C-alpha positions, 0 to 999 in steps of 0.5 A: 500500500502506498504510504508515508512514514515519519518516525517519532518519539518511541514512547508515544503512539504512531498516528495512522492518518486516513484521509477523506474522499479525494484526499491524500497522505498529507491531508491530516498531518496538521491534525496529527501535529495538533493531537500529538506533535512528537508522535510518528505518523503512518499515512497511507493512500486510499487504494480505490478510485471514484472518478479519480478521487481516492477512497478507502472502499467503493460505494454504490451511491452517496451514503450507500456503501458496497459492504462486501468491498468494505470488508475486503478493504478493512482486511487489506488495511488491517494486514497493512497495519500489522506489516507496518508494525513489523517493518517500522518497529512500532507498537501502539497505533491510533488511527485518525480518520476523517469521513471515508477515512474514519469509516474504514478505521471504524470497520477495521476496529470493529472487525480486526482488533488484532490490527487496531484498538484505538481510533479518533474518528471525525465525521464518521458513520456505521460502515457495516450493518452486520458485524461479527460479535467480537469482544472489543474490551480494551478498544478505545474510540473517540468520535467527533460529529457535527449535528447538521452533517448531511454526509454522516447524519447523527443516526448513522453515527449513533449506530456506530457508537452502539456497535462499539458499545455493544462489543464492550469498547470504550467510547467517547463522543463529541458533538457540535452544531455544524456540518462535515468537517474537522473542527478546532474544538474537535481536535482539542477534545480529541487531544485531551482524550488521547492524553488521558488514554496515554496516561 
């Protein structure tokens, strides 16, 4: 998988940066710098092209995901993360995803806890309607969503929160009166969450 890796403080988690539709590996570097400036970063590029826009999995239409492809791409990303751990020698990893990147991070965390146990999800929604009944005790998830987000409406985000909690993951949510974007307040709240988890 095409990616960029930057080494950081070995005592801090590596931040796995997962861009939104049409983005690239550099998109979330400024967010990573705000969250944990001394952390290493691993920034892959979405392998799926939708009319030239990079994505993490196919969709059938706006907001309608190709669930078979979601599962396959989640496995692909999970395998990549495990290989990157071995290659670069890091342990703890925290995914930081926006929109489509947040959704693939959620899919990996829900189906492949061997690869991902912590994630910061901006503008996310449930990527899969049916999931294995895994025990995700020890998984920690932070979700920041706008209350007026047309791309990731709150009911779809609430469904994702339920999916994690039903599997005993630790979930923290941040809501704000806005749309589909990463906010300064969301980053600040995520930074505090990340610092508490690492304490």
